[in-house]
C-alpha positions in Angstrom: -7.6 12.3 -11.1 -9.6 12.3 -7.8 -10.0 15.8 -6.4 -7.5 16.5 -3.7 -5.1 13.7 -4.8 -2.1 15.1 -6.7 -0.4 11.8 -7.5 0.6 8.4 -6.3 4.1 7.1 -5.5 5.6 3.8 -4.8 6.3 3.5 -1.1 8.3 0.5 0.1 7.1 -0.8 3.5 7.9 -3.4 6.0 5.4 -6.3 6.2 4.8 -8.9 8.9 3.6 -12.1 7.2 2.9 -15.7 7.9 4.5 -18.2 5.5 2.3 -21.3 5.2 3.5 -24.9 4.6 2.0 -24.9 1.1 4.1 -21.8 0.1 1.5 -19.1 0.4 2.3 -15.9 2.1 -0.3 -14.2 4.2 0.4 -10.5 5.2 -0.6 -9.7 8.8 0.5 -6.1 9.2 2.1 -3.2 7.3 4.7 -1.2 9.1 4.8 2.4 7.8 8.1 4.4 7.4 7.5 6.3 10.6 7.0 3.1 12.7 3.2 3.0 12.7 1.8 -0.5 12.5 -1.4 -1.2 10.5 -2.9 -4.7 11.0 -4.3 -6.4 7.8 -7.9 -7.3 8.7 -8.5 -9.5 5.7 -6.9 -10.7 2.4 -9.7 -10.5 -0.2 -7.6 -11.8 -3.2 -4.2 -12.5 -4.5 -2.9 -12.4 -8.1 0.1 -11.6 -10.1 -0.2 -8.2 -11.8 1.3 -4.8 -12.5 0.7 -1.6 -10.6 -0.5 0.8 -13.3 -0.5 3.8 -10.9 3.2 3.6 -9.7 4.9 1.0 -11.8 6.3 -2.3 -10.7 4.9 -5.8 -10.8 4.6 -8.8 -8.6 2.0 -10.4 -6.5 -0.9 -8.0 -5.6 -2.7 -8.6 -2.3 -6.2 -7.1 -2.2 -6.5 -6.3 1.5 -8.5 -4.5 4.2 -6.5 -2.3 6.5 -8.7 -0.8 9.1 -11.8 0.2 7.0 -9.7 0.9 3.8 -9.7 -1.5 0.9 -6.3 -1.2 -0.7 -3.5 -3.1 -2.6 -0.2 -4.4 -1.1 2.3 -5.6 -3.7 5.0 -8.2 -3.1 7.8 -7.3 -5.6 10.5 -9.9 -4.7 12.1 -9.4 -2.3 10.3 -6.1 -1.2 6.8 -5.0 -0.5 5.2 -1.7 -1.6 1.9 0.3 -1.5 0.6 2.9 -3.8 1.0 5.9 -1.5 -1.4 8.8 -2.1 0.2 12.3 -2.4 -2.5 14.9 -1.6 -2.6 18.4 -3.2 -1.5 21.0 -0.7 -4.3 23.0 0.9 -2.1 26.1 0.8 1.1 25.7 -1.3 2.9 28.3 0.8 2.2 26.5 4.1 1.7 22.9 3.3 4.2 20.6 1.6 1.4 18.1 0.7 0.2 15.3 3.0 0.6 11.6 2.2 -1.4 8.5 3.0 -2.1 5.1 1.4 -5.3 3.2 0.8 -8.5 3.6 -1.2 -9.5 6.8 -2.9 
């Protein structure tokens, strides 16, 4: 376990994508649950696989979002990311922050 990261959880997200004539899907942006929009800068790879961190399987997109290298999964018909759940700094004051992306 990486210091400061308590766990990961499956977070379903909205994705803006382009559907190409040959059937490929190219994700263009991830819309977070609070409405924030994160453009996908690049798709580095695509392959069918399982998320060992949060469960579920589908097509894994290896993407750059901002400066973070992360995975975006297309689990028909929905999309999800492996959301990071941080350890609280002070358990009495902080309920634990969340984010997604690279460790």
